[in-house]
C-alpha positions as CSV (number, residue, x, y, z in Angstrom):
1,X,13.5,6.0,9.8
2,X,15.8,3.4,8.4
3,X,19.4,4.3,7.6
4,X,20.5,4.9,4.0
5,X,22.1,1.8,2.4
6,X,22.4,2.9,-1.3
7,X,23.0,6.3,-2.9
8,X,20.1,8.6,-2.6
9,X,19.5,12.0,-4.2
10,X,18.7,14.9,-1.9
11,X,17.5,18.2,-3.2
12,X,17.4,21.4,-1.1
13,X,15.0,24.2,-2.2
14,X,15.2,27.4,-0.3
15,X,16.6,30.9,0.1
16,X,19.5,32.6,2.0
17,X,18.6,30.5,5.1
18,X,19.7,27.4,3.0
19,X,22.6,28.9,1.2
20,X,24.2,30.5,4.2
21,X,24.1,34.3,3.8
22,X,26.4,36.2,6.1
23,X,28.7,33.3,6.8
24,X,31.7,31.4,5.3
25,X,29.2,28.5,5.1
26,X,27.8,30.0,1.8
27,X,30.9,28.9,-0.2
28,X,31.9,26.0,1.9
29,X,32.9,22.8,0.1
30,X,31.1,23.9,-3.1
31,X,32.7,21.0,-5.0
32,X,30.8,18.4,-2.9
33,X,27.3,19.4,-3.9
34,X,25.6,20.4,-7.2
35,X,24.1,23.9,-7.4
36,X,21.4,23.7,-10.0
37,X,21.5,27.4,-10.5
38,X,25.3,27.4,-11.2
39,X,25.9,30.0,-8.6
40,X,28.7,28.2,-6.8
41,X,26.9,27.7,-3.5
42,X,27.8,25.2,-0.9
43,X,25.8,26.3,2.1
44,X,23.9,24.1,4.5
45,X,23.6,21.4,1.9
46,X,27.4,21.1,1.8
47,X,27.5,20.7,5.6
48,X,24.9,18.0,5.4
49,X,26.9,16.3,2.8
50,X,30.0,16.4,5.0
51,X,28.1,15.0,8.0
52,X,26.6,12.2,5.9
53,X,30.0,11.3,4.4
54,X,31.6,11.1,7.9
55,X,28.7,8.9,9.0
56,X,29.2,6.5,6.0
57,X,26.0,7.5,4.2
58,X,25.8,7.9,0.5
59,X,23.8,11.1,-0.3
60,X,24.3,12.9,-3.6
61,X,23.2,16.4,-2.8
62,X,21.8,19.2,-5.0
63,X,20.4,22.7,-4.2
64,X,18.2,25.3,-5.8
65,X,18.1,28.6,-3.9
66,X,17.1,32.2,-4.4
67,X,17.6,34.8,-1.7
68,X,14.5,36.5,-0.2
69,X,12.1,34.0,-1.8
70,X,9.3,31.9,-0.6
71,X,8.2,28.6,-2.1
72,X,5.9,30.6,-4.5
73,X,9.0,31.9,-6.3
74,X,10.3,28.3,-6.9
75,X,6.9,27.2,-8.1
76,X,6.6,30.1,-10.5
77,X,10.1,30.1,-11.9
78,X,12.1,27.0,-11.1
79,X,10.0,23.9,-11.9
80,X,11.9,23.4,-15.1
81,X,15.1,23.1,-13.1
82,X,13.6,21.1,-10.2
83,X,11.7,18.8,-12.6
84,X,14.8,17.6,-14.5
85,X,14.9,14.3,-12.5
86,X,13.0,12.5,-9.7
87,X,14.3,13.0,-6.2
88,X,14.6,10.6,-3.3
89,X,14.5,13.2,-0.6
90,X,13.7,16.9,-0.7
91,X,14.4,19.5,2.0
92,X,12.6,22.8,1.6
93,X,11.4,25.9,3.4
94,X,9.7,29.2,2.8
95,X,10.2,32.9,3.8
96,X,11.4,33.5,7.3
97,X,8.2,35.2,8.5
98,X,5.9,32.6,6.7
99,X,4.7,35.4,4.4
100,X,6.8,38.4,3.4
101,X,3.8,40.7,3.1
102,X,1.8,39.3,6.0
103,X,4.2,38.1,8.7
104,X,2.9,35.2,10.8
105,X,0.2,34.2,8.3
106,X,0.9,30.7,7.1
107,X,-1.8,30.4,4.4
108,X,0.6,31.0,1.5
109,X,3.2,28.7,3.0
110,X,0.7,25.9,3.4
111,X,-0.6,26.3,-0.1
112,X,2.7,26.5,-1.8
113,X,4.3,23.6,0.1
114,X,1.4,21.3,-0.9
115,X,1.7,22.4,-4.5
116,X,5.5,21.7,-4.5
117,X,5.0,18.4,-2.8
118,X,2.4,17.4,-5.4
119,X,4.9,18.3,-8.1
120,X,7.7,16.4,-6.5
121,X,5.5,13.3,-6.1
122,X,4.7,13.6,-9.8
123,X,8.4,12.9,-10.4
124,X,8.7,10.2,-7.7
125,X,5.7,8.9,-5.8
126,X,8.0,7.7,-3.0
127,X,9.9,10.9,-2.4
128,X,10.5,11.8,1.2
129,X,9.8,15.5,1.9
130,X,11.2,17.5,4.8
131,X,10.1,21.1,5.7
132,X,12.6,23.2,7.6
133,X,10.9,25.3,10.3
134,X,13.3,28.2,10.7
135,X,14.5,30.3,13.6
136,X,13.4,33.4,15.4
137,X,14.8,36.6,14.0
138,X,16.3,38.9,16.6
139,X,15.8,41.9,14.4
140,X,12.0,41.3,14.6
141,X,11.9,40.7,18.3
142,X,14.2,43.3,19.9
143,X,13.7,46.2,17.5
144,X,10.7,48.5,18.1
145,X,7.6,48.2,15.9
146,X,8.3,44.8,14.4
147,X,5.9,41.8,14.1
148,X,7.3,40.0,17.2
149,X,8.4,43.1,19.2
150,X,8.0,42.5,23.0
151,X,7.6,38.7,22.6
152,X,10.2,36.3,24.0
153,X,12.9,35.3,21.5
154,X,11.6,31.8,21.5
155,X,8.1,32.8,20.5
156,X,8.7,33.5,16.8
157,X,10.3,30.1,16.3
158,X,7.2,28.5,17.9
159,X,4.8,30.5,15.7
160,X,6.8,29.5,12.6
161,X,6.7,25.9,13.7
162,X,2.9,26.0,14.0
163,X,2.7,27.1,10.4
164,X,5.0,24.4,9.2
165,X,3.1,21.7,11.1
166,X,-0.1,22.6,9.2
167,X,1.9,22.7,5.9
168,X,3.6,19.3,6.7
169,X,0.3,17.6,7.4
170,X,-1.1,18.6,4.0
171,X,2.1,18.0,2.1
172,X,2.6,14.6,3.9
173,X,6.1,15.8,5.1
174,X,8.3,15.7,8.1
175,X,9.4,18.9,9.9
176,X,13.0,19.7,10.5
177,X,12.7,21.5,13.9
178,X,15.5,24.0,13.4
179,X,14.0,27.0,15.2
180,X,13.3,24.9,18.3
181,X,16.8,23.5,18.3
182,X,18.0,27.2,18.3
183,X,15.7,27.6,21.3
184,X,17.3,24.6,23.0
185,X,20.8,26.1,22.4
186,X,19.7,29.3,24.1
187,X,17.9,27.5,26.9
188,X,21.0,25.5,27.7
189,X,23.2,28.6,28.0
190,X,25.3,27.7,25.0
191,X,23.9,30.6,22.9
192,X,23.1,34.2,23.8
193,X,19.5,35.2,23.5
194,X,20.0,38.9,22.6
195,X,22.8,40.0,20.3
196,X,21.8,43.6,20.6
197,X,23.1,43.9,24.2
198,X,26.4,42.1,23.5
199,X,27.3,38.5,23.6
200,X,27.9,37.1,27.1
201,X,31.2,35.6,28.0
202,X,31.6,32.0,26.7
203,X,28.4,32.1,24.7
204,X,27.9,32.0,21.0
205,X,25.9,34.2,18.7
206,X,23.6,32.1,16.5
207,X,22.9,35.2,14.3
208,X,25.3,37.0,11.9
209,X,25.8,40.8,11.8
210,X,22.3,41.6,10.7
211,X,20.7,39.7,13.6
212,X,18.4,38.1,10.9
213,X,20.4,35.5,9.1
214,X,22.5,32.8,10.9
215,X,26.1,32.9,11.8
216,X,28.3,29.9,11.1
217,X,27.1,28.5,14.5
218,X,23.5,28.9,13.4
219,X,23.9,27.3,10.1
220,X,25.9,24.5,11.6
221,X,23.1,23.8,14.0
222,X,20.6,23.9,11.1
223,X,22.6,21.3,9.2
224,X,22.9,19.1,12.3
225,X,19.1,19.0,12.7
226,X,18.5,18.3,9.0
227,X,21.2,15.6,9.0
228,X,19.6,13.9,12.0
229,X,16.1,14.0,10.6
230,X,17.2,12.8,7.1
231,X,19.3,10.0,8.4
232,X,17.7,9.0,11.7
233,X,21.2,9.3,13.3
234,X,22.0,10.9,16.6
235,X,23.9,14.1,15.6
236,X,26.1,13.6,18.7
237,X,27.5,10.4,17.1
238,X,29.6,12.6,14.7
239,X,31.7,13.4,17.8
240,X,33.4,16.5,19.1
241,X,36.1,16.3,16.4
242,X,33.6,16.4,13.5
243,X,35.5,17.7,10.5
244,X,33.4,20.6,9.3
245,X,33.3,22.1,12.8
246,X,37.1,21.9,12.8
247,X,37.4,23.5,9.3
248,X,35.0,26.3,10.2
249,X,36.8,27.2,13.4
250,X,34.4,25.8,16.1
251,X,35.8,24.6,19.4
252,X,35.2,21.1,20.6
253,X,32.9,22.5,23.3
254,X,30.9,24.4,20.8
255,X,30.6,21.4,18.5
256,X,29.4,19.3,21.5
257,X,26.9,21.9,22.5
258,X,25.4,22.3,19.1
259,X,25.2,18.6,18.5
260,X,23.5,18.2,21.9
261,X,20.9,21.0,21.0
262,X,20.1,19.3,17.8
263,X,19.8,15.9,19.4
264,X,17.6,17.0,22.3
265,X,15.0,18.6,19.9
266,X,15.1,15.6,17.5
267,X,14.8,13.1,20.4
268,X,11.9,15.1,21.9
269,X,10.1,14.4,18.6
270,X,11.2,10.8,18.4
271,X,13.2,11.4,15.3
272,X,16.4,9.9,16.5
273,X,17.5,7.4,19.1
274,X,20.5,7.9,21.5
275,X,23.8,6.6,20.1
276,X,27.1,6.2,21.9
277,X,29.3,9.3,21.6
278,X,32.3,8.9,19.3
279,X,35.6,8.8,21.3
280,X,37.9,11.8,20.5
281,X,40.1,11.4,17.4
282,X,43.2,13.4,16.4
283,X,42.0,16.6,14.6
284,X,43.9,17.8,11.6
285,X,43.7,18.3,7.8
286,X,44.4,14.6,7.2
287,X,41.0,13.8,8.6
288,X,39.1,16.5,6.9
289,X,40.1,16.3,3.3
290,X,38.6,14.4,0.4
291,X,37.7,10.7,0.8
292,X,36.3,10.9,4.4
């Protein structure tokens, strides 16, 4: 993918996995993005905006979100909002189990993603569409009598990805491999696999308190994957002193580890090329204010 050279509009359509439920990310840098529902959300879109500004890219970012919803909700209720203008890029996802009423069944996801893609191309035939394949939910793996009980924590993310691959083919879209980047973070030892038995020393918890939604770490990793796929840039090129990581209280080692997890999954799918790491810069508010 070529890098952005002129301002491009980017719309995020999603639910709490986009707006950052359970984390300070929800209201992070709300003044840098436009919430089409006027609910004052920053969320993952604001993180992507921060990353793109630091990388010298010119994204103007909008979001349209509703908690607990799949793409069927946005099709039925939000086309008037979404259709107000053509979009250059759109990032979107469905419900965390593919189908709220039939977990693991991707039929509804596939149908609604294609319908939304068709609508978006009616606004702009050249729109680039990105479908975000989300993460494994610990509450559906480690709790008895749930859809993925007894499976490995990695398995749910892989099942979700399979559904998104089918949807992406029909919608002519690219997949943001967020769930698999979470798997990479756990595989590397950066993140703990099971929040129910306590978080191991020096590991991070990708989930928030409900073991369902993401923590600040989890949303940060989601944003890194989306940023890398949208821009074609190696997320590691943001450097260990990346501003949003500093503002949200992540250590340099945690920022490096999350950037590496995002990079390794994106590189595995040939979405980004290796770029030299940015040398450490002084960290402080003067680097992380307006006008990055």
